[in-house]
BADO-161556 format. One line per field, with one value per residue (C-alpha): y, x, z. Coordinates in nm, 2 decimals, padded with zeros to 4 digits. Example, Ala and Ser with C-alpha at 12.3 -4.5 7.8 and 13.67 -1.06 7.14 Angstrom:
// BADO-161556
yy -00.45/-00.11
xx 01.23/01.37
zz 00.78/00.71
END
This chain:
// BADO-161556
yy 11.34/11.10/10.94/10.61/10.48/10.12/10.29/10.56/10.87/11.06/10.78/10.81/11.19/11.18/10.95/11.21/11.47/11.23/11.21/11.57/11.61/11.93/12.08/11.72/11.60/11.94/11.92/11.57/11.70/11.97/11.69/11.52/11.81/11.94/11.60/11.63/11.80/11.69/11.64/11.82/11.64/11.69/12.06/12.08/11.91/12.11/12.45/12.34/12.23/12.56/12.76/12.56/12.62/12.99/13.03/13.20/13.27/12.98/12.82/13.07/12.92/12.57/12.63/12.82/12.51/12.32/12.55/12.51/12.13/12.23/12.61/12.59/12.36/12.55/12.45/12.52/12.89/12.94/12.86/13.10/13.40/13.33/13.33/13.65/13.82/13.68/13.90/14.17/14.14/14.42/14.13/13.93/14.07/13.98/13.64/13.61/13.67/13.41/13.16/13.23/13.19/12.86/12.79/12.44/12.37/12.26/12.29/12.31/12.16/12.38/12.46/12.56/12.74/12.95/13.04/13.11/13.34/13.56/13.58/13.70/13.98/14.06/14.05/14.26/14.53/14.48/14.54/14.86/15.00/14.91/15.07/15.36/15.43/15.38/15.64/15.88/15.83/15.88/16.19/16.35/16.34/16.62/16.68/16.78/16.47/16.39/16.15/15.85/15.94/15.92/15.58/15.43/15.52/15.42/15.08/15.06/15.11/14.83/14.56/14.63/14.55/14.22/14.39/14.35/14.20/14.27/14.12/14.05/14.00/13.66/13.65/13.29/13.33/13.67/13.79/14.10/14.17/14.47/14.67/14.86/14.62/14.80/14.67/15.01/15.21/15.61/15.83/16.07/15.83/15.81/16.17/16.08/15.96/16.32/16.33/15.94/16.01/16.34/16.09/15.83/16.00/15.96/15.58/15.49/15.60/15.39/15.09/15.12/15.13/14.85/14.64/14.72/14.66/14.30/14.25/14.29/14.01/13.93/13.62/13.46/13.66/13.30/13.06/12.80/12.46/12.20/12.01/12.32/12.35/12.66/12.58/12.94/13.00/12.68/12.79/13.08/12.88/12.92/13.11/13.40/13.54/13.72/13.82/14.10/14.30/14.31/14.62/14.53/14.13/14.06/14.37/14.27/14.54/14.35/14.59/14.50/14.64/14.89/15.01/15.14/15.31/15.57/15.81/15.50/15.39/15.76/15.75/15.43/15.54/15.85/15.61/15.41/15.08/14.78/14.69/14.33/14.09/13.85/13.94/14.35/14.58/14.45/14.67/14.54/14.64/14.39/14.26/14.12/13.95/13.98/13.81/13.67/13.65/13.63/13.42/13.53/13.47/13.64/13.77/13.65/13.94/14.22/14.42/14.57/14.69/14.73/15.00/15.02/15.26/15.19/15.28/15.13/14.99/14.92/14.96/14.72/14.60/14.56/14.49/14.36/14.33/14.24/14.35/14.68/14.64/14.93/14.95/15.08/15.44/15.50/15.73/15.70/15.50/15.34/15.14/14.83/14.51/14.21/13.99/14.06/13.79/13.99/13.90/14.10/14.04/14.22/14.12/14.31/14.26/14.44/14.44/14.59/14.71/14.83/14.93/14.74/14.81/14.75/15.01/14.93/14.92/15.29/15.14/15.03/15.19/15.20/14.95/14.71/14.78/14.66/14.37/14.27/14.27/14.09/13.77/13.77/13.79/13.49/13.30/13.35/13.30/12.96/12.98/12.90/12.65/12.85
xx 07.29/07.57/07.66/07.67/08.02/07.90/07.79/07.88/07.80/07.68/07.43/07.29/07.28/07.08/06.85/06.80/06.72/06.47/06.27/06.28/06.49/06.71/06.84/06.94/07.14/07.30/07.40/07.53/07.74/07.89/08.00/08.14/08.31/08.45/08.63/08.83/08.90/08.60/08.56/08.39/08.11/08.03/08.10/07.85/07.59/07.62/07.62/07.31/07.11/07.23/07.09/06.76/06.73/06.79/07.13/07.31/07.63/07.68/07.60/07.85/08.14/08.04/08.08/08.37/08.57/08.41/08.60/08.91/08.91/08.78/08.83/08.68/08.39/08.08/07.83/08.01/08.09/07.72/07.60/07.89/07.78/07.41/07.47/07.67/07.41/07.12/07.33/07.36/07.76/07.96/08.13/07.83/07.89/08.25/08.20/07.94/08.21/08.41/08.14/08.01/08.39/08.39/08.03/08.06/07.97/07.58/07.30/07.22/06.96/06.67/06.77/07.10/07.00/06.77/07.02/07.29/07.00/06.96/07.34/07.43/07.18/07.38/07.73/07.55/07.45/07.78/07.99/07.80/07.85/08.22/08.24/08.06/08.31/08.60/08.49/08.46/08.76/08.95/08.69/08.94/09.25/09.41/09.19/09.51/09.62/09.77/09.56/09.84/09.78/09.40/09.39/09.65/09.40/09.13/09.29/09.39/09.02/08.93/09.19/09.09/08.72/08.85/08.68/09.03/09.32/09.70/09.80/10.21/10.42/10.43/10.63/10.64/11.06/11.20/11.12/11.38/11.33/11.20/11.01/10.72/10.38/10.12/09.82/09.80/10.06/10.05/10.07/10.32/10.57/10.53/10.55/10.58/10.17/10.06/10.25/10.18/09.79/09.81/09.93/09.63/09.47/09.78/09.84/09.51/09.49/09.81/09.66/09.35/09.52/09.76/09.48/09.35/09.66/09.70/10.06/09.97/10.15/09.85/09.92/09.79/09.90/09.99/10.17/10.38/10.46/10.17/10.44/10.54/10.44/10.25/09.89/09.77/09.78/09.65/09.27/09.41/09.73/09.73/09.37/09.26/09.03/09.33/09.57/09.87/10.00/10.39/10.57/10.92/10.89/11.17/11.39/11.36/11.19/10.87/10.94/10.65/10.44/10.66/10.72/10.35/10.33/10.61/10.44/10.39/10.73/10.86/10.65/10.78/11.15/11.12/10.98/11.19/11.17/11.39/11.68/11.76/11.87/11.66/11.36/11.26/11.14/10.81/10.52/10.24/09.86/09.65/09.33/09.08/08.78/08.42/08.28/08.67/08.79/09.17/09.18/09.37/09.76/10.06/10.37/10.75/10.94/10.85/11.19/10.94/10.58/10.35/10.15/09.83/09.72/09.33/09.27/08.95/08.71/08.37/08.16/08.17/08.54/08.74/09.04/09.14/09.46/09.48/09.18/09.11/08.89/08.86/08.72/08.93/08.87/09.00/09.30/09.36/09.67/09.78/10.07/10.03/10.24/10.17/10.36/10.03/09.74/09.53/09.23/09.02/08.71/08.53/08.15/08.09/08.00/08.30/08.69/08.89/09.23/09.48/09.86/10.07/10.40/10.69/10.89/11.14/11.02/11.09/11.22/11.55/11.85/12.08/12.32/12.04/11.89/12.20/12.20/11.85/11.97/12.26/12.06/11.72/11.94/12.18/11.85/11.65/11.95/11.98/12.24/11.98/11.80/11.45
zz 09.68/09.63/09.27/09.21/09.13/08.98/08.66/08.42/08.61/08.31/08.22/08.52/08.52/08.18/08.38/08.60/08.36/08.16/08.50/08.49/08.82/08.64/08.96/09.12/08.76/08.82/09.16/09.07/08.80/09.01/09.28/09.00/08.80/09.14/09.18/08.94/08.59/08.44/08.09/07.80/07.79/08.16/08.18/07.87/07.99/08.33/08.13/07.96/08.30/08.45/08.17/08.18/08.53/08.45/08.63/08.38/08.55/08.64/08.29/08.15/08.38/08.32/07.96/07.99/08.18/07.86/07.63/07.82/07.66/07.29/07.23/06.91/06.96/06.76/06.96/07.30/07.17/07.00/07.38/07.56/07.32/07.39/07.79/07.72/07.52/07.77/08.06/07.87/07.87/07.64/07.53/07.35/07.00/06.96/07.15/06.84/06.61/06.76/06.74/06.37/06.24/06.35/06.20/05.98/05.66/05.56/05.74/06.13/06.37/06.39/06.75/06.66/06.33/06.54/06.80/06.54/06.34/06.64/06.68/06.36/06.45/06.76/06.57/06.30/06.56/06.78/06.40/06.31/06.68/06.66/06.31/06.42/06.73/06.51/06.26/06.54/06.67/06.35/06.31/06.57/06.36/06.20/05.86/05.69/05.57/05.24/05.02/05.08/05.47/05.44/05.23/05.47/05.77/05.61/05.56/05.88/05.99/05.75/05.87/06.23/06.14/05.93/05.63/05.46/05.56/05.51/05.14/05.09/04.78/04.66/04.36/04.17/04.13/04.26/04.60/04.67/05.09/05.27/04.94/05.05/04.98/04.82/04.60/04.41/04.48/04.54/04.23/04.43/04.38/03.99/03.88/03.51/03.53/03.44/03.11/03.03/03.06/02.85/02.55/02.62/02.27/02.06/02.20/02.16/01.79/01.73/01.91/01.70/01.38/01.47/01.51/01.20/01.03/00.83/00.99/01.36/01.59/01.81/02.06/02.37/02.66/02.83/02.65/02.84/02.77/02.90/03.15/03.32/03.69/03.65/03.77/03.85/03.46/03.32/03.23/03.02/02.87/02.47/02.51/02.29/02.56/02.69/02.37/02.39/02.10/02.22/02.18/02.38/02.51/02.75/02.62/02.30/02.07/01.86/01.55/01.32/01.62/01.76/01.43/01.37/01.74/01.75/01.99/02.24/02.19/02.29/02.57/02.72/02.64/02.91/03.16/03.42/03.30/03.41/03.15/03.26/02.97/02.89/03.10/03.06/02.96/02.86/02.70/02.53/02.47/02.66/02.50/02.70/02.52/02.60/02.91/02.99/03.33/03.43/03.72/04.07/04.02/04.09/03.91/03.87/04.08/04.33/04.22/03.94/03.93/03.66/03.53/03.34/03.10/02.99/02.64/02.55/02.85/02.82/03.15/03.42/03.39/03.67/03.82/04.18/04.35/04.69/04.90/04.66/04.35/04.12/03.76/03.47/03.35/03.03/03.03/03.40/03.46/03.77/03.93/04.10/04.23/04.04/04.31/04.52/04.40/04.15/03.93/03.64/03.47/03.14/03.19/02.89/02.52/02.38/02.41/02.65/02.59/02.84/02.77/03.01/03.07/03.38/03.58/03.87/04.22/04.33/04.65/04.49/04.52/04.17/04.32/04.39/04.05/03.92/04.15/04.05/03.70/03.73/03.91/03.68/03.43/03.50/03.59/03.28/03.07/03.19/03.49/03.73/03.52/03.43
END
């Protein structure tokens, strides 16, 4: 059957469809698309007609042409995924994964919503089978793995499955190139952690005694002028939800506090803290109020890492860095990169207290540390206008 050229060909084909002439309409669309590159609308109509005529292979060919015009069109992706599933194609799960990634916000028309609900089940089956396959493959790897190798392989698996993603260091001011990026760095790189943890009872006792003291200097953890361009901190600026008792602040020992914590200060003196005029070392007791949340944020410099020694931790208090979330446990210290996005919450009705201090990134050589210290000191003392 020929196509009239005087009117709109697609309108004429729609009229055939309204008249129930589906096969004729599909043949007319075949002629129309064969005469040129066609259009997204023409190929989608053809795909729908071929599906209605129970010709899934031909429908799939048509929707693939349509996606050539609009590769991220949600309706076209859903149609393609549904066709692949109907054909029993192994790629159906992945096709549904791609389609559902483009789902628009808001409610969907009932027919599309029904197709999407079925597609979510197909994707879930595919995801489970994929995860099982990766687990079987990893089970063949040598069991003689170090803790860090085991962690990296688990993270590799979760990244492949898109359960996690790569997180990168994004300091607000000072980025040193080439340093290893890890949310939580492996304990093996910090042999002093065991000795630090053994001092937990003494440090906790000094902290509690200091908090009972009438002369304790307790200040908001976040304090900066309102005009500064630091939106990430705005909800907590000058807030008493997150406070600190500074022992060392930007390299200056806070004598009224530090003087009451001799064992804590002795433990800190044994550590590899940065010595940068006007910037570090830093050490404090960090107090997070009941119900308080610290919003996602990043730190100033990736040349240093941050250590937490939890001292008072009510149940449920959590800390997320990048893709990893863990609960603090009293006396169990860890080192993390605070230039990777992190956040925390105390959902309990009690106060949470952690000793926080900075240490050099272990990848830096002695000469690099000297250079970092020179640059940051120059900047923070006004040479760079900070």
